[in-house]
N, C-alpha and C positions, 0 to 999 in steps of 0.2 A: 717358296723354297727354290733356291738356285741349283742348277745341275752343274757339277764340277767335272770338267773334262781334263784328262791327262794330256801331256804334251804329245804323246803318240796319237791320240784321237784328234787333236788339233791339227797335227801334221797330215793325217789321213783326210780330214775334211778340207784341208788347204787346197786340194785339187778342184773343189767345186767352183770357185770364182773364175777358173780358167776356161770353163765351158759355158755354153749357152744355157739360159734358164729352162728351155725345153728339155735339155739333156738332164739337168738337175731334177726336173719333174719326173723324167723317165727313170732316173736312178732311184727316186723315192718309190715309184711303182714297183720296180724290180726288188727293192729292199723289202717291201711289204709282201710281195709274192714269195720271196725266199723264206720269209718267216713262216708262211703258210706251208710251203712244199719242200723247203730245203734249197740249198744253193745249187746252181748249174754252171759249171765252168765254161760251157760253150757260149753262154750269154756274155760272160766277161770277155772272152776272146773276140766275139763279134763287135762288141762296143769298143774294144781297144783298137781293132782294125779301122773302124769308122772314125774314131777320134785321133788315130795315129799316135797312140801312146802305149807304153808297156801294159801288159795284162795286170800286173801287180798294182799299178796305179789305179786302174778302174776297180779292181777288187777291193783295195783299201778304201777308196771313195765310197763304194756301196756299203761296205761293212761299217765304216764310220757313220754313215747316214743311218744305217740300221740300228747302231748302238744309240745314237742321239734320239731317234724316235722311240726305241724300246724303253730306254731309261726315263724319258720324259713321260711316256704313257704309264709306265709302272708307278711313277711317283705322282701322276695326275697333276703336274705342275700347271699353273695358270698361264694365260697368254702373256701377261707382263713378265712373269718369271722366265718363261721360255725365251722371250725376246732379250731379256737381260743375260740369259745363259749363253745365247749365240752371239751376243754383242762382243764378247771377248775374242771371238774368232776374227774380227776385223773385216767382215763381209760388207758388201754394199747393202743399202737399205732395201733394194729390190730383192736381193737374194735372201736377206733376213725375212722379208715378208713371204717369200715363196716357201721357205722352210717352216715358217709358222703355219701357213695354209696346209702344207703337207701334214704337219702334226695334228692340226685341228680336224682334217678330213679323215685321218687314219687312226686316231687314238682309241676309238671304241673297238675297231677291228683288232688292233694290236693287243688291247687288254683282253679281248676274248681269246686270242691265240695264246697269250701268256697264261690265262686261266686254264685252258685245255692242257697246257704243258705241265702245269703244277701237279705234283704227286697228290693222289687222293689218300689222305691219312685217315685211319679209323678214329672215331670219336666216341665219347662216353654215351652209353644208352641206359645201363642199369647196373646195380651192384648188389650182390648177395654176400653175406658173411656168416661165419660160424666160429665159435670159440671151443676148441677141444682141449681138455685138461686131463692128463694122466695123473690120477691122484696117488697111486702107489703101485709098486711092483715088487717082486721078491728081491730083485737085485738092488733097487733104489727105494728104500722104505720111506725116507723122509723128504725126498726131492719132488717138487711139483714142476711139471713141464707143460706150460700152456702154449698152444699154437693157434694162431688166428689164420683161418682159411678164407680167402676172398675169391669170389667168382665175379670177374669183371666182364660185363656184356658190352661189346663194341659193335658199332655200325659203320660200314663202309659202302657208300653208294647203294643203299637199300639192302645190302646183305649183312646179316648179323653173324657175329662170332663171339666166342667166349674164351677167356683166359683165366686159369686157376693159379692163384698165388698163395704161398704160405710164408708166414713170418712169425717171429716171436713178438710179444707185446712191446718190448724195449725198442726194437727196430721200428715197429709201427709208430710208436710215439716220436721217435727221432724224425721219421718221414713227415709226420703231421707238423712238427715244429718247423721243419725246413719249408714246407709248403706255406705255412702261416707267415713265415718270414718273407718268402717270395711275394705273397699277396700284399704284405705291408710295404714292400719295396715298390710295388706298382703304384702305390698311392703317393709316392714322393714327387716333389716338383721336377726333379731331374728326369725321372722316368716318364712323367706326363708330357714333358717337352719333347722327348724322343718319340713317344707314341703319336703326338700331334704331327710331327714331321713325317712319320711313316705314312699316315693317312693322307 
């Protein structure tokens, strides 16, 4: 799977061939460090003074590199796909090899950082349900009002919580039909192709 870079990202990365390969390696180290701890404008200023370029140029170069490494790590693209993705940038073979090495050296670290940043969502643990039916009342002698009460037990990072939901059977049947339709959609060829590319 190839990584698609916008013209803006290509422009930001266009600064890299103008500097030495050691500087590109340092930019890669800074990019990974910024992913861990956040950006530091003083580092941009120091690098801009040493290279005698505007601060924005250095900042865009590091951020472009950060984007390249993050997206490549997120998609876990192969070495060949990474090389093909950066080939459109028109860099020298030496710079392409350096970027590939940066990616290979840091993709595990970057994936761990991305995993820590991902929100922890609750997931299903258990479900209890009850059907309540009011058979008759003085005001409504012939009408039956069934209510389905669901107690959904969720788990988030070892802590458990519960949500109580109430619905009528018609709405519950509609939800079931929609979920079954979504599960059937996952089995289609189009959806399988998308899921394959996500992994």
